[in-house]
N, C-alpha and C positions, 0 to 999 in steps of 0.2 A: 798890717796893723789896724786894729779897730779904733776909730776916733772915740775919745772919752765920752762924748754925749750919746753914743750909740751902744756902749757896752751894756751887757745884760745886768740886771739887778738880781739880788737874792731876795727870798721871801723868808721872813722870820714869823713862823707860825707859833703863837702862844696859845696852847690848847692842852688842857689836862686830861681830857677824855680820849682814851686810846682809839675807840671806835670812830669818834668824830675826826680825829687826826688822820686816821687811815683813809676814811672816806674823802676828806678834803684833799689829801695828797693824790689819791687815785683819780679823782674827778678833775683836779687841776691839770694833771697830766693828760687826761682824755681831751681836755679843752686846748691842749697844745702848749701849756706852760712847761717849758723845759728848764726854767731857771732853778738854781739850787734852792732847796727848801731846808731851813734849819728849824727843827722842832724844839720848842722850849716848853717844858712840862708844867711849870708853875711860875708864880710871880717872882720868887727869889731867883730862879734860874734866868728869867727874862731880865731882871735888873742887873744881874751879874754879867749877862751877855752884852748889854748896852753900856753899862757904867763901870764894869770891872776891867781887869787887864785883858786886852784883846790881841789875838794873833793878827799879824799884818795881812793875812790872805783874805780877810772878810771885812773890807772897809764899810763903815756905817753909811757912807754917802750913796751907796747903791743898794738900798734896802727898802722893801715895803713890808709893813707889819700887818699881819692878820691876827686880831686880838679877841680872845674870849673874855667876857667880863667875870664869869663865875669861876674863879680859881681858888684852890684850897687855902692858900696862905696870904698872899698879897693880891687883892682883887684887881681887875682890869682897869677900874677907874683910877686907882693909884698909879698903875703903870702908865696909863695914858697921860695923866697929869705930869708925871716925871718926864716922859718923853717930850711933851710939848712945852715944858718950861725950861728945859736945859738947852743952852745954846748949841751944843754939839748934835742934838737929836731933834730939835723942834720942827725942822722941815721934812723929816721922814714921814711919808704918807702912812697913815694908820687907818685900816679898815676894821671896824668892830664887827665881829661875827659871833653872835650869841643867841641864847634861847629866849631872852626877854624881849617883849614888845611893849613894855611899860613906857608911856610917853615921857614920864619924868626921867627915866634912864636914858632914853634917846636924846632928850634935850640936854641932859647933863654931859653926855659924850660929846655932842657938838659944841657945848660951851667950853669943854676942856680942849677942844681942837681936833677931834677926829675928822677924817676926810670923807668917810662914808660909813653908814650903819646898815647892817643886814641882820635880819632875824633868821635863825636857823629853822627851816621848816621841820615839822615833826616826822612826817613819813619818809621812808628811805628814798623813794623815787623823787619826791619833791626836794629833799635835801641834796641829792645827787645833781638834779637839774639846776638848782640854785648855785651850787659850787661850780658847775660847768659854765654858767653865765658869768660868775666872778672870774673864772679862768679866762674866758674870752675877753673880758675887760682888761685883765692883766697882760694879755698878749699885745695890747696896743698902748698901754700906759707908759708915760715917760716920768722918770723920777728926777727931782732936783739934786744938784750936788750940794751937800750940806756942810762941807768943810768950811770952818770959819776963816 
């Protein structure tokens, strides 16, 4: 039996772009991330995942969020704010992965409580390399238990 502190975590990927989601999945796997990845395609789906009725097989306390800011319905800022102000989800690590490099957006994300901010590189090779580096980080990361 695996001790609770060493159990693997899941990744909640909140990304509306199919191409980016596919590249992220593929390059995380190349970096050795074998954790389950749940793809959430928009803000409404993300909020339902975290705050709606949940199946017991995916506890929130073993989750890392990779969040795009530019979503078609509810933007990533609102999702980040909800995650970090709710007692059930505030300790979940959130990595913002988005196309913007606007200093105000970066500052706003950190003010809302994100744990890391990465700008998506434009070129395919640079994007792939950046995600593989993220994946290497995820292979050593430890997540807190968030159950109140």
